[in-house]
TIKOLKOL-93651 format. One line per 2 residues: number of its first residue (from 1); their letters; for each residue x negated, y negated, z negated of C-alpha. Coordinates in pm, whole numbers, plus 50000, padded with zeros to 5 digits. Each point is the difference from the previous one (the first is absolute). Layout:
TIKOLKOL-93651
NUM> A> X Y Z  ...
This chain:
TIKOLKOL-93651
1> MI> 11628 71528 39203  50171 49800 49705
3> PA> 50167 49676 50035  49847 49746 49753
5> GD> 50316 49972 49788  50358 49948 50087
7> AR> 50105 49636 49956  50332 50082 49881
9> DG> 50248 49717 49942  50182 50018 49686
11> GA> 49725 50215 49837  49868 49735 49766
13> TS> 49626 49982 49985  49823 49810 49714
15> NS> 49619 49981 49982  49790 49983 49707
17> IT> 49697 49812 50108  49684 50062 49787
19> GG> 49710 49906 50222  50142 49777 50267
21> IS> 50237 49816 50204  50058 49842 50355
23> FH> 50054 49663 50093  50117 49941 50364
25> AV> 49720 50188 50206  49760 50040 49711
27> VQ> 49909 50303 49813  49911 49948 49647
29> GR> 49897 50237 49738  49739 50131 49744
31> DI> 49815 50226 50238  50104 49843 50339
33> TV> 49797 49791 50233  50214 49680 50076
35> QL> 50045 49817 50319  50170 49676 49982
37> PP> 50184 49850 50305  49794 49732 50174
39> AI> 50237 49737 49887  50109 49974 49648
41> TP> 50274 49755 49874  49852 49832 49698
43> AL> 50158 50074 49659  50020 49620 49928
45> SG> 50376 49934 49938  50053 49957 49636
47> LP> 49750 49752 49882  50190 49692 49838
49> AP> 49913 49661 50157  49750 49801 49817
51> AS> 50120 49722 49808  49920 49635 50116
53> AF> 49883 49890 49652  49701 50194 49933
55> TG> 49673 49838 49835  49755 50067 49721
57> RD> 49937 50349 50113  49733 49967 50259
59> EH> 49730 50163 49794  50232 50309 49943
61> VE> 50090 50023 50362  49646 50002 50117
63> RL> 49901 50253 49733  50288 50230 50117
65> LA> 49909 49955 50368  49640 50082 49927
67> DL> 50127 50332 49854  50240 50056 50304
69> AP> 49729 49947 50257  49942 50331 50185
71> AT> 49641 50147 49968  49758 49909 50275
73> GN> 49763 50292 49967  49690 49788 49928
75> PG> 49712 50156 49800  50031 49912 49639
77> EQ> 50353 49881 50019  50193 50075 49674
79> RA> 50281 50242 50001  50326 49831 50121
81> VL> 50269 49920 49717  50297 50184 50126
83> VS> 50257 49916 49735  50038 49662 49832
85> AV> 50230 49949 49683  50135 49674 49919
87> SG> 50155 49947 49653  50133 49739 49792
89> LA> 50329 49880 49837  50328 49990 50157
91> GI> 50038 49703 50226  49638 49934 50037
93> GK> 50007 50032 50360  49859 50352 50067
95> TE> 50231 50103 50276  49931 49656 50173
97> LA> 49618 50048 49989  50035 50340 50128
99> VQ> 50227 49870 50286  49770 49715 50078
101> TA> 49678 50222 49986  50184 50259 50226
103> TR> 50104 49738 50248  49642 49868 50024
105> AL> 49859 50345 50026  50231 50081 50291
107> EQ> 49876 49707 50201  49652 50127 49981
109> PG> 49916 50186 50320  49944 50367 49965
111> WF> 50081 50010 49615  50339 50145 50001
113> PG> 50114 50080 50362  50262 50235 49869
115> GV> 50169 49735 49804  50120 49989 49627
117> LF> 50233 50224 49802  50175 49808 49711
119> TD> 50210 50161 49707  50136 49853 49691
121> LA> 50012 50259 49718  50204 49781 49772
123> GY> 49815 50155 49713  50137 49784 49719
125> DP> 50362 50041 50096  50142 50320 49830
127> ER> 50297 50023 50242  49807 49925 50329
129> RL> 49665 50156 49924  49875 50197 50293
131> SP> 49841 50342 49902  49701 50090 50219
133> ER> 50206 50254 50190  50252 49750 50102
135> AL> 49741 49738 50078  49808 50260 50218
137> EG> 50330 50070 50177  50044 49639 50087
139> LL> 49634 49978 50122  50025 50303 50230
141> RA> 50319 49878 50159  49814 49662 50072
143> LS> 49739 50200 50167  50276 50158 50209
145> IP> 50013 50346 49841  50362 50123 50047
147> GK> 50193 50082 49692  50042 50353 50086
149> HI> 49616 50061 49994  49927 49825 49671
151> PN> 49933 50268 49746  50132 50022 49656
153> GL> 49768 49961 49694  49738 49738 49908
155> ED> 49694 50228 50110  50138 50070 50346
157> RQ> 50119 49644 50060  49647 49872 49892
159> RL> 49819 50240 50201  50196 49904 50326
161> YR> 49980 49633 49922  49623 50019 49951
163> SV> 49953 50212 50323  50207 49739 50214
165> LA> 49775 49720 49869  49694 50190 50067
167> AY> 50122 50086 50348  50027 49621 50079
169> AR> 49659 49927 49855  49837 50255 50214
171> EN> 50159 49847 50312  49864 49651 49899
173> QR> 50356 49897 49887  49895 49917 49645
175> IL> 50318 49904 49767  50016 49774 49699
177> VV> 50217 50127 49724  50149 49753 49757
179> ID> 50152 50155 49674  50192 49735 49814
181> NA> 50132 49985 49656  49869 50313 49864
183> ST> 50046 50087 49627  49755 50286 49947
185> SS> 49704 50162 50167  50191 50304 50038
187> QA> 50293 49829 50189  49738 49844 50240
189> GP> 49736 50268 50036  50185 50237 50232
191> LL> 50053 49712 50254  49622 49921 50031
193> PS> 49830 50130 50321  49710 50243 49957
195> DG> 49829 50011 50337  49726 49771 49907
197> TT> 50083 49749 50262  50375 49883 49939
199> AA> 50010 49709 49750  50252 49903 49749
201> LV> 50120 49696 49766  50183 50082 49692
203> TS> 50172 49748 49769  50122 50052 49650
205> RH> 50072 49815 49674  49761 50262 49840
207> TL> 49621 50054 50068  50016 50342 50178
209> DG> 49659 50122 49901  50090 50356 50101
211> LD> 49999 49940 50357  49618 49994 50075
213> AR> 50062 49649 50128  49831 49668 50020
215> LH> 50190 49797 49738  50105 49647 50046
217> DL> 50166 49801 49699  50202 49725 50111
219> DT> 50033 49703 49765  50235 49703 49994
221> LD> 49944 49710 50240  49803 49702 49861
223> ET> 50175 49671 49974  49854 49865 50348
225> AS> 50119 50318 50167  50341 49985 49820
227> TA> 50073 49659 50111  49904 50075 50349
229> VL> 50241 50288 50001  50258 49766 49890
231> DQ> 49945 49746 50265  49962 50238 50290
233> AL> 50332 50191 49902  50198 49672 49972
235> RH> 49843 49877 50338  50086 50340 50179
237> AR> 50360 49968 49866  50064 49640 50055
239> GI> 49744 49880 50261  49671 49837 49964
241> DD> 50139 49669 49908  50136 50120 49664
243> TR> 49724 49866 49795  50162 50023 49646
245> FT> 49725 50215 49843  49715 49786 50144
247> DD> 50184 49678 49912  50006 50104 49632
249> AE> 49697 50211 49936  50055 49982 49633
251> AA> 50344 50172 50027  49853 50257 50235
253> TV> 49732 50066 49757  50234 50057 49709
255> IA> 50222 50229 50225  49690 50203 50090
257> RL> 49899 50045 49633  50340 50089 49886
259> CA> 50036 50260 50276  49685 50156 49841
261> GL> 49830 50019 50341  50231 50288 50119
263> PL> 50060 49961 50384  50349 50149 49966
265> AL> 50103 49734 49753  49827 49733 50181
267> RI> 50191 50089 50320  50322 50016 49821
269> AA> 49946 49670 49831  49912 49846 50344
271> AV> 50332 50147 50147  50199 49862 49716
273> LA> 49879 49654 50108  50036 50070 50359
275> AA> 50359 50083 49945  50072 49659 49856
277> PN> 49816 49766 50234  50078 49683 49790
279> RP> 49861 50137 49677  49677 49839 49894
281> AA> 49724 50237 49895  49983 49853 49652
283> SL> 50359 50121 49946  49895 50343 50078
285> AA> 49704 49964 49751  50225 49869 49737
287> AL> 50208 50314 50039  49706 50226 49966
289> QA> 49886 49816 49700  50308 50129 49812
291> EH> 49867 50351 50053  49641 49933 49918
293> TR> 49987 50145 49653  50151 50307 50140
295> LD> 49760 50055 50291  49701 49940 49767
297> KL> 50132 50269 49748  50102 50285 50239
299> AR> 49700 50208 50113  50184 50278 50167
301> PD> 50012 49967 50389  50378 49988 50019
303> RA> 50040 49725 49724  49740 49774 50202
305> VR> 50221 50026 50316  50326 49960 49801
307> AA> 49943 49629 49959  49991 49946 50371
309> FD> 50298 50220 50056  50200 49819 49734
311> LS> 49924 49666 50180  50105 50139 50341
313> YQ> 50319 50171 49847  50103 49685 49811
315> HL> 50000 49809 50339  50247 50237 50165
317> IP> 50357 49894 50038  50263 50242 49841
319> DQ> 50077 50214 50306  49622 50036 50071
321> AR> 49927 50086 49644  50292 50264 49991
323> LF> 49870 50166 50320  49655 50012 49844
325> RL> 50120 50157 49673  50201 50263 50212
327> LP> 49735 50120 50254  49824 50238 49764
329> LN> 50307 50201 50000  49904 50150 50310
331> PG> 49800 50312 49924  49806 50011 50319
333> PD> 49680 49808 50118  50173 49728 50205
335> LS> 50334 49862 50076  50200 49895 50320
337> TD> 50193 49708 50022  50328 50193 50035
339> AA> 49911 50171 49688  49946 49670 49836
341> AH> 50327 49878 50102  50180 50304 49837
343> LT> 49806 49925 49674  50124 49643 49996
345> GT> 50338 50055 50140  49928 49749 50274
347> GP> 49975 49993 50375  49662 50076 50183
349> DR> 49957 49658 50100  50021 49857 49647
351> AE> 49784 50287 49887  49727 49932 50243
353> EL> 50005 49625 49909  49951 50096 49630
355> LQ> 49732 50247 50083  49792 49749 50205
357> HL> 50022 49764 49706  49853 50267 49776
359> AE> 49733 50065 50253  49901 49645 50016
361> AH> 49943 49997 49631  49800 50305 50038
363> LI> 50222 50209 49771  50055 50251 50283
365> EP> 49835 50045 50347  50122 50105 50334
367> AV> 49907 50353 50106  49843 50074 50330
369> AW> 50340 50053 50160  50217 49702 50008
371> GR> 50311 50010 49777  49821 50205 49726
373> WR> 49859 49861 49684  49752 50119 49735
375> MH> 49915 49898 49645  49651 50022 49838
377> DL> 50022 50253 49728  49936 49746 49722
379> VR> 50261 49753 50132  50254 50302 50007
381> LY> 49951 50063 49638  50033 49640 49917
383> AD> 50329 49960 50190  50117 50319 49851
385> EH> 49944 49870 49650  50208 49699 50066
387> GR> 50261 50213 50168  50052 50206 49688
389> TH> 50063 49663 49798  50271 49900 50263
391> TV> 50163 50337 50035  50361 49875 49938
393> GD> 49979 49676 50176  49834 50121 50305
395> QR> 50249 50319 50001  49696 50220 50024
397> DS> 50196 50336 49991  50230 49879 50274
399> AR> 49702 49894 50204  49836 50346 49979
401> TR> 50315 50169 50084  50048 49797 50320
403> LF> 49646 50067 50094  50012 50366 49946
405> TY> 50343 50021 50173  49851 49811 50296
407> YQ> 49717 50252 50025  50218 50313 49954
409> DT> 50276 49876 50261  49750 49891 50251
411> AQ> 49809 50310 49972  50318 50204 50049
413> AA> 50081 49793 50306  49660 50043 50140
415> DT> 50021 50382 49950  50299 50021 50246
417> HL> 49771 49877 50278  49754 50278 49951
419> DT> 50249 50279 50072  49945 50119 50379
421> LP> 50342 50132 50030  50284 49793 50166
423> GP> 50201 49827 49715  50091 49665 49841
425> RA> 49708 49782 49891  49998 49722 49740
427> PR> 50051 49657 50159  49736 49854 49768
429> FP> 49707 50096 50245  50034 49964 50384
431> GR> 49826 50324 50065  49747 50269 49881
433> AA> 49692 49779 50047  50127 49725 49784
435> AL> 50097 50241 49721  49653 50166 50006
437> EW> 49849 49657 50004  50190 49916 49678
439> LD> 49930 50336 49843  49638 49963 50071
441> AE> 49976 49642 49837  50201 50098 49700
443> HA> 49856 50353 49930  49788 49891 49703
445> NL> 50269 49811 49857  50269 50278 50058
447> TA> 49779 50276 49835  49896 49779 49719
449> TA> 50372 49909 49929  50114 50360 50016
451> TA> 49741 50084 49750  50064 49702 49768
453> AP> 50378 49999 50025  50078 50267 49731
455> AL> 49816 49830 49724  50149 49666 50095
457> GH> 50360 50149 49961  50054 50071 50377
459> PT> 49978 50377 50048  50256 50001 50280
461> TA> 49775 49776 50196  49712 50251 49950
463> IQ> 50211 50298 50116  50137 49807 50301
465> LA> 49685 49879 50125  49833 50373 49972
467> FS> 50281 50113 50219  50007 49690 50252
469> LA> 49623 50007 50039  49970 50383 50078
471> QY> 50007 49964 50370  49764 49713 50006
473> LD> 49744 50132 49773  50012 50332 50199
475> YR> 49965 49808 50331  49711 49787 49861
477> RY> 49863 50315 49814  49986 49817 49673
479> FE> 50033 50343 49830  49870 49895 49659
481> DW> 50241 49724 49965  50269 50248 50107
483> IT> 49892 50223 49722  49998 49716 49756
485> LS> 50350 49864 50085  50154 50360 50030
487> TT> 49861 50097 49655  50130 49663 49848
489> AL> 50344 50072 50138  49988 50350 49885
491> AI> 49936 49905 49640  50269 49760 49991
493> CR> 50264 50237 50161  49900 50268 49738
495> ER> 50027 49751 49718  50347 49904 50135
497> GD> 50103 50367 50049  50070 49895 50350
499> RP> 49938 50358 50162  50071 49908 50359
501> GE> 49774 49706 49992  49728 50216 49841
503> GR> 50032 50244 50318  49971 49719 50239
505> AL> 49691 49863 49822  49856 50368 49982
507> SG> 50056 50015 50383  49789 49703 50057
509> LG> 49744 50075 49756  49956 50355 50165
511> LA> 49973 49844 50358  49725 49774 49867
513> LR> 49819 50256 49807  49995 50223 50320
515> EV> 49832 49703 50204  49724 49991 49740
517> RR> 49959 50374 50010  50114 50054 49647
519> FE> 50191 50276 50124  50083 50214 49677
521> EA> 50134 49682 49837  50203 49936 50306
523> ID> 50145 50340 49992  50103 49951 49651
525> AH> 50163 49667 50089  50220 50141 50278
527> TQ> 50077 50318 49791  50133 49777 49720
529> DL> 50199 49786 50260  50142 50313 50126
531> AI> 50111 50128 49669  50173 49649 49934
533> CR> 50189 50006 50334  50124 50343 49944
535> EF> 50115 49906 49627  50224 49731 50137
537> GD> 50096 50173 50323  49835 49753 50215
539> HH> 49967 50214 50308  49858 49732 50215
541> GE> 49737 49912 49753  49929 50368 49971
543> GR> 49925 50028 50361  49768 49700 49975
545> AL> 49819 50160 49711  49983 50331 50179
547> TN> 49837 49812 50313  49750 49818 49801
549> LG> 49905 50318 49813  49965 50196 50308
551> LV> 49758 49733 50151  49765 50017 49687
553> LR> 50014 50374 49989  49873 50021 50362
555> EV> 49704 49771 49876  49893 50263 49759
557> RR> 50055 50280 50258  50300 50165 49814
559> FE> 50176 50034 50347  50258 50246 49920
561> EA> 50121 49789 49726  49989 49710 50197
563> ID> 50213 50159 50271  50258 50115 49727
565> AH> 50033 49636 49878  50046 49863 50343
567> TQ> 50252 50267 50086  50203 49931 49697
569> AV> 49983 49629 50105  50144 50073 50342
571> TI> 50271 50222 49865  50106 49712 49750
573> YR> 50003 49728 50270  50207 50219 50209
575> DL> 50243 50064 49728  50026 49628 49936
577> AD> 50032 49938 50384  49716 49750 49957
579> RH> 49844 50061 50363  49731 49758 49993
581> SE> 49840 50117 49670  50066 50354 50154
583> GK> 49769 49889 50285  49734 49871 49789
585> AL> 49995 50318 49785  49993 50212 50313
587> TN> 49680 49819 50111  49834 50068 49672
589> LG> 50102 50366 50024  49860 50030 50335
591> IA> 49660 49880 49883  50005 50267 49719
593> LG> 50098 50263 50220  49725 49919 50231
595> EV> 49744 50038 49722  50085 50365 49958
597> RR> 50020 50058 50382  50372 50057 50021
599> FE> 49999 49803 50309  50324 50086 50168
601> EA> 50192 49907 49695  49800 49683 49979
603> ID> 50092 49922 50368  50354 50042 49904
605> AY> 49988 49766 49699  49822 49722 50192
607> TE> 50243 50041 50293  50296 49960 49796
609> AI> 49819 49701 49788  49937 49813 50347
611> AI> 50352 50027 50101  50144 49875 49670
613> CR> 49758 49704 50011  50108 49914 50335
615> EF> 50360 50022 49899  49929 49726 49711
617> GD> 49761 49786 50212  49717 50088 49764
619> HH> 49696 49932 50234  49747 50054 49733
621> GE> 50136 50332 49894  50025 50110 50346
623> GR> 49644 49908 50075  49904 50189 49693
625> AL> 50187 50318 50079  49873 49989 50366
627> GG> 49650 49984 49876  50050 50303 49785
629> LG> 50175 50193 50267  49704 49928 50231
631> LV> 49770 50182 49765  50206 50328 49963
633> LG> 50056 49990 50371  49643 50004 50050
635> EV> 49942 50291 49744  50229 50222 50213
637> RR> 49817 49870 50321  50291 49821 50141
639> FE> 49765 49729 50091  50176 49832 50264
641> EA> 50311 49936 49763  49768 49898 49730
643> ID> 49855 49729 50238  50346 49880 50077
645> AY> 50066 49980 49615  49687 49822 49920
647> TE> 50046 49754 50295  50361 49908 49878
649> AI> 49877 49958 49652  49721 49761 50096
651> AI> 50253 49801 50197  50227 49969 49695
653> RR> 49708 49916 49768  49881 49724 50235
655> EL> 50349 49846 50017  50019 49994 49637
657> GD> 49639 49841 49948  49898 50304 49815
659> HH> 49631 50005 50095  49890 50270 49751
661> GV> 50290 50230 50142  49883 49920 50366
663> SG> 49630 50112 49917  50121 50318 49829
665> AL> 50222 50127 50280  49716 49886 50264
667> SN> 49750 50234 49808  50249 50300 50006
669> LG> 50085 49906 50370  49632 50031 50088
671> LA> 49990 50343 49856  50301 50124 50203
673> LG> 49861 49854 50324  49677 50177 49922
675> EV> 50181 50334 49989  50132 49943 50351
677> RR> 49656 49907 50116  50106 49641 50074
679> FE> 49657 49900 49839  49956 49631 50112
681> EA> 50342 49908 49871  49932 50185 49680
683> ID> 49676 49811 49958  50190 49672 50075
685> AH> 50241 50090 49731  49776 50077 49725
687> TQ> 49773 49689 50090  50311 49778 49955
689> AI> 50077 50175 49675  49662 49951 49868
691> AI> 50000 49622 50091  50335 49938 49824
693> YR> 49879 50176 49695  49696 49792 49997
695> EL> 50207 49675 50042  50224 50120 49723
697> GD> 49700 50085 49775  50145 50367 49950
699> HH> 49650 50145 49987  50129 50347 49892
701> RE> 50231 50053 50300  49727 49845 50232
703> GR> 49784 50308 49883  50272 50242 50099
705> AL> 50057 49824 50323  49624 50021 50067
707> SN> 50006 50373 49947  50292 50044 50247
709> LG> 49793 49786 50260  49721 50234 49949
711> LV> 50216 50302 50107  50089 49848 50337
713> LG> 49627 49873 50062  49889 50347 49962
715> EV> 50253 50128 50248  49851 49769 50251
717> RR> 49640 50104 49913  49919 49660 49873
719> FE> 49839 50200 49709  49762 49731 49865
721> EA> 50288 49758 49955  50209 50261 49839
723> ID> 49735 50077 49752  49960 49638 49896
725> AY> 50392 49967 49960  50005 50320 49776
727> TE> 49705 49868 49802  50175 49682 49934
729> AI> 50330 50157 49916  49818 50231 49754
731> AI> 49841 49714 49827  50320 49817 49969
733> CR> 50213 50302 49876  49721 50060 49741
735> EF> 50027 49644 49886  50365 50040 49936
737> GD> 49984 50334 49837  50201 50160 50293
739> HH> 49874 50340 49967  50253 50136 50256
741> GV> 49886 49748 50266  49633 50067 49929
743> SG> 50061 50371 50057  50173 49945 50328
745> AL> 49749 49765 50127  49710 50237 49912
747> TN> 50174 50277 50163  50030 49796 50327
749> LG> 49654 49872 49969  49861 50346 50001
751> LV> 50164 50064 50338  49816 49728 50172
753> LG> 49681 50057 49824  50029 50350 50153
755> EV> 50053 49854 50343  49662 49802 49982
757> RR> 49842 50328 49854  49941 49850 49643
759> FE> 50131 50360 49887  49843 49990 49651
761> EA> 50158 49659 49916  50324 50144 50140
763> VD> 49991 50300 49748  49929 49742 49721
765> AY> 50289 49789 50100  50243 50296 50007
767> TE> 49862 50145 49684  50053 49672 49819
769> AI> 50356 49976 50141  50104 50340 49877
771> AI> 49863 49914 49656  50217 49691 49985
773> CR> 50306 50194 50111  49957 50271 49740
775> EF> 49943 49743 49723  50317 49831 50080
777> GD> 50212 50297 50102  50056 49904 50372
779> RH> 50004 50356 50135  50133 49906 50344
781> RE> 49701 49777 50078  49776 50256 49844
783> GR> 50099 50249 50272  49948 49776 50271
785> AL> 49647 49903 49864  49917 50366 49958
787> TN> 50092 50054 50379  49734 49724 50089
789> LG> 49747 50118 49757  50007 50346 50170
791> IA> 49930 49839 50327  49708 49803 49870
793> LR> 49861 50301 49823  49997 50202 50333
795> DV> 49816 49713 50153  49717 50049 49740
797> RR> 50045 50366 50049  50120 50091 49648
799> FE> 50264 50238 50153  50105 50191 49715
801> EA> 50067 49677 49805  50210 49875 50301
803> VD> 50205 50318 49998  50076 49955 49607
805> AH> 50106 49632 50069  50225 50083 50275
807> TE> 50154 50279 49817  50070 49780 49705
809> AI> 50138 49729 50221  50250 50263 50161
811> AI> 50140 50082 49644  50047 49626 49906
813> CR> 50183 49930 50330  50231 50303 49950
815> EF> 50061 49892 49636  50132 49664 50120
817> GD> 50151 50115 50329  49753 49796 50198
819> HQ> 50040 50194 50327  49806 49754 50212
821> GE> 49695 50027 49737  50040 50365 49996
823> GM> 49970 50039 50376  49685 49781 49991
825> AL> 49846 50197 49717  50077 50348 50168
827> TN> 49849 49881 50327  49678 49894 49830
829> LG> 50001 50310 49776  49996 50202 50322
831> IA> 49703 49822 50136  49818 50026 49680
833> LR> 50068 50376 49982  49866 50046 50354
835> DV> 49681 49815 49897  49934 50274 49728
837> RR> 50123 50274 50269  50308 50092 49818
839> FE> 50189 50011 50318  50313 50208 49928
841> EA> 50065 49759 49705  49954 49717 50229
843> VD> 50244 50146 50264  50251 50021 49703
845> AH> 49931 49637 49885  50049 49854 50353
847> TE> 50321 50204 50057  50155 49866 49697
849> AV> 49901 49639 50115  50172 50065 50333
851> AV> 50307 50107 49818  50001 49691 49775
853> YR> 49951 49753 50275  50275 50154 50219
855> EL> 50230 49972 49712  49908 49629 49959
857> GD> 50040 49938 50367  49637 49880 50000
859> HH> 49893 50077 50357  49659 49853 49951
861> GV> 49930 50220 49700  50145 50312 50201
863> SE> 49769 49940 50261  49695 49948 49782
865> AL> 50080 50311 49794  50058 50216 50323
867> TN> 49666 49882 50131  49823 50115 49672
869> LG> 50201 50312 49978  49882 50087 50354
871> LA> 49625 49960 49886  50067 50222 49678
873> LG> 50162 50268 50233  49707 49991 50234
875> EV> 49765 50072 49715  50183 50328 49915
877> RR> 50029 50083 50385  50376 49971 50017
879> FE> 49950 49840 50329  50347 50010 50145
881> EA> 50150 49827 49689  49722 49752 50027
883> ID> 50086 49923 50359  50365 49956 49914
885> AH> 49921 49785 49702  49776 49769 50217
887> TQ> 50258 49993 50280  50272 49874 49763
889> AA> 49776 49734 49869  49916 49886 50339
891> TI> 50370 49983 50110  50075 49773 49689
893> RR> 49716 49777 50074  50131 49955 50351
895> EL> 50349 49927 49886  49869 49750 49747
897> GG> 49804 49816 50256  49663 50153 49936
899> GH> 49727 49817 49829  49828 50045 49670
901> LE> 50257 50163 49765  49778 50126 49733
903> DQ> 50084 49842 49650  49694 49819 49867
905> AS> 50027 50220 49669  49978 50323 50202
907> K> 49689 50029 50196
């Protein structure tokens, strides 16, 4: 039997998803039947709050609601409209109409029980514009898809996104998708559902006639609706007793007309009046009259809004106006109060006061989380234009430097809290949780700043952010961002001739490339880093580069080269007396040695690594090394020691809150427990591992754990449950392109299919497993699968084919020094030879099997081989020798406590 796959800690696994994904306990994929959990958390979380001042749009809302209503299934009913696209000029109120409609739709019983997804594509801002790929990433995260399982590439993300929406729809959890501010059909199209049930609302300044959508053109508000908006907005801000617009209807009409019926301009005008409680409406109307000619002549959308912006801007006091002009210097999508304080060179309290004034004037708006602020894209452009005319007075360059320095220094401080080793931490954060919270909130700003900084004259900021964010981007699995930042830093260092910096950037780039399975590029990056370190005599960097190179070489199964790289790294760290780095290098060496079955050397490497990690208090490294040690101890059948290693690793991982590490160690513990026939404990360990993987959304490793569970279920003769576990595991491994996992699960599925006498299906399973092993060069597993194929062929009386399969299996096992597999194959070859009455050859095979098992100290194997040897000797009438063989076998069984000792793979 073959374990489903070794969950080796430290052996990075990155999955390329082309047909499916998991979210919590749900299987989702192109060809997979989905079962959603009985209680689904609605996706509603990001829909902006509807404005209080909303009027003149009842007809539009009703038309959109009619399109959004779910189909009733009545005869003659027209096909439901699944996509509605609202278009109109900037500031016309497209977003507000969508929000108001979505809010109303959510209140309708049974229309959208799954909630609403909202995304702003920022389609008209060249700096903030979201590509479909990035937008899909945000929507998938909103649907609780873990970052590590979000695939790369537009098509894969689109396929996954649509599959998740379809799964919700099938379980009567229909979701409404609101796509705001799209600039083109190609930007919005990939975000549209395709299941025939899920509905979408799209807004754009353009008519998106390429979406196969019901088009809604939104015009300006008429005079009555415009004056109503003005009055409602003022009363909301100042209370129902503020009747300045109703008291002076003529002034209100003038203001509504001069605002061109744009809801955004109307609300800003009302906010200007609300900010000055003693100002008459006529005064505001007179101020707008000064802009009347300009408003009439400018037909472009931004020019119509500019008049209202000008009025609001002119009403600001100098400090407010200066902050307003400086806000566009932030490259990211929003801004914290602390960041604004650094922009202005003031304290946080004063910055918050100024920001609140700007929010009251509707020039900025609070984000979902308090303490963060956002600008509409048109307002941002407007403010930036004014900022450029005040460069000297506002000390614009100094403000940008302060902001970038704040991001750079704070990211560096947060990075100190991500290190799991004991050591000093920056006092800026009270602990790891606070540092992570800040990094999560500022992630988009930090990556945008690092990308934009070089062109703005701040290349050092780009380099430092790339280095400071490396641990965070790795931890959160933002590998594409890591690649972008590392590439940016690499280009700057090369331009400067900074070779050491170039090496460090290459190191981070290689690590990120490995995680997205771009292995050849990663090898190239680490090879270049290694050359630079050697050029400058940087021995510590050389050790780091060799370690990273070894990791990626192992991914492409160049094991001997990986061993050489790790061995060199160990030697370098020893020469440098860097014990801690030596320990980490030894762990990686142990993993590579285990891959080529040099188990005793691997055990030595892991044992030394564990001692070093304990010496330095590196509990994370200790747990990783213990997990690896358990694997190789199991390979040499030192199962009790393996169980001890896994148990200790689990305790360490739990203490560190490393749930993923806990589940991996539990899965391997279950395998070891099964080997010592502690089957119920093994089932419990595997079941816990599966539950954690499902909770973490690690669908791939869930599949491996299911396969391991199937092994133990087979041992306790719960064959139907084992078949179900293997079948699900195979489907998951196929979904992730995990060919090794598929072959292992197929091999083990064949075993239990044989137990329930579904022999032809067992033969098919083994045959497919062998084909996969041959295709991908997995000779070791091919040998084990051939042994089991031979057993199944005997069951269907294809004896000569069985002899051939076992003979080939023996050759492969000898090639790889797999003595345990050799003993199994010899025993089964002997049985097959007896079936075709080649008794002398059977005696030879069983005799060799006895010798192999004795050398291994495998008493169970010896007993079984002796029993079969006795049968073969009897066939050739060597009765005395047969009696002796059976007597020895019986003695061993008594010493071992009797019971059923026959291996499941050796009938």
